[in-house]
C-alpha positions as CSV (number, residue, x, y, z in Angstrom):
1,X,-22.6,-12.4,-27.4
2,X,-20.8,-12.1,-24.1
3,X,-22.0,-10.7,-20.8
4,X,-19.8,-9.0,-18.3
5,X,-20.5,-9.5,-14.6
6,X,-20.5,-6.3,-12.7
7,X,-20.3,-6.2,-8.9
8,X,-21.7,-3.2,-7.2
9,X,-20.5,-2.2,-3.7
10,X,-22.9,-2.8,-0.8
11,X,-24.7,0.2,0.4
12,X,-22.7,2.0,3.0
13,X,-19.5,0.1,2.0
14,X,-16.3,2.2,2.3
15,X,-14.3,1.9,-0.9
16,X,-10.7,0.6,-0.5
17,X,-8.0,3.2,-0.6
18,X,-6.3,3.8,-4.0
19,X,-2.6,3.1,-4.6
20,X,-2.1,6.9,-4.4
21,X,-3.8,7.1,-1.0
22,X,-1.7,4.1,0.3
23,X,1.4,5.7,-1.0
24,X,0.6,9.0,0.7
25,X,-0.2,7.2,3.9
26,X,3.2,5.4,3.9
27,X,5.0,8.6,2.9
28,X,3.4,10.4,5.8
29,X,4.4,7.7,8.2
30,X,8.0,8.0,7.0
31,X,8.1,11.8,7.3
32,X,6.5,11.8,10.8
33,X,8.8,9.1,12.1
34,X,6.1,6.5,12.6
35,X,8.2,4.4,10.3
36,X,11.8,5.2,11.5
37,X,14.7,5.5,9.2
38,X,16.3,2.0,8.6
39,X,13.2,0.2,10.0
40,X,11.9,-2.8,8.0
41,X,8.5,-2.2,6.4
42,X,6.2,-5.2,6.4
43,X,3.8,-5.1,3.4
44,X,1.7,-7.7,5.2
45,X,1.3,-5.6,8.3
46,X,0.6,-2.4,6.4
47,X,-2.0,-4.2,4.3
48,X,-3.7,-5.5,7.5
49,X,-3.7,-2.0,9.0
50,X,-5.1,-0.4,5.9
51,X,-7.6,-3.1,5.2
52,X,-6.3,-3.8,1.7
53,X,-4.5,-6.7,-0.1
54,X,-0.7,-6.7,-0.2
55,X,-0.6,-5.9,-3.9
56,X,-1.5,-2.2,-3.7
57,X,0.9,-1.9,-0.8
58,X,3.7,-3.4,-2.8
59,X,2.9,-1.1,-5.7
60,X,3.0,1.9,-3.4
61,X,6.4,0.7,-2.0
62,X,7.8,0.4,-5.6
63,X,6.7,4.0,-6.2
64,X,8.3,5.2,-3.0
65,X,11.5,3.4,-3.9
66,X,11.5,5.4,-7.2
67,X,11.2,8.5,-5.0
68,X,14.1,7.4,-2.9
69,X,12.1,7.0,0.3
70,X,12.4,3.2,0.7
71,X,14.9,0.6,-0.4
72,X,13.6,-2.8,-1.5
73,X,16.0,-5.6,-1.4
74,X,15.2,-9.0,-3.0
75,X,14.8,-11.8,-0.5
76,X,15.4,-9.3,2.3
77,X,12.4,-7.0,2.4
78,X,11.7,-3.3,2.4
């Protein structure tokens, strides 16, 4: 018999934004010029601003690359 440990969020805790919300946030920043064309996008800086880990930011950037909004270059950045 196995038992799963379930963590419940603390009362009043704000849930972390989903990948879709992060993606929409970055998309909006690109469209409004907050992230200018040709500018480097730091997944670390975005993660800090949004209060999430780098993983969902990276996943959002991969999705945006598929949409043609960003270009990800190995060993160079986004």
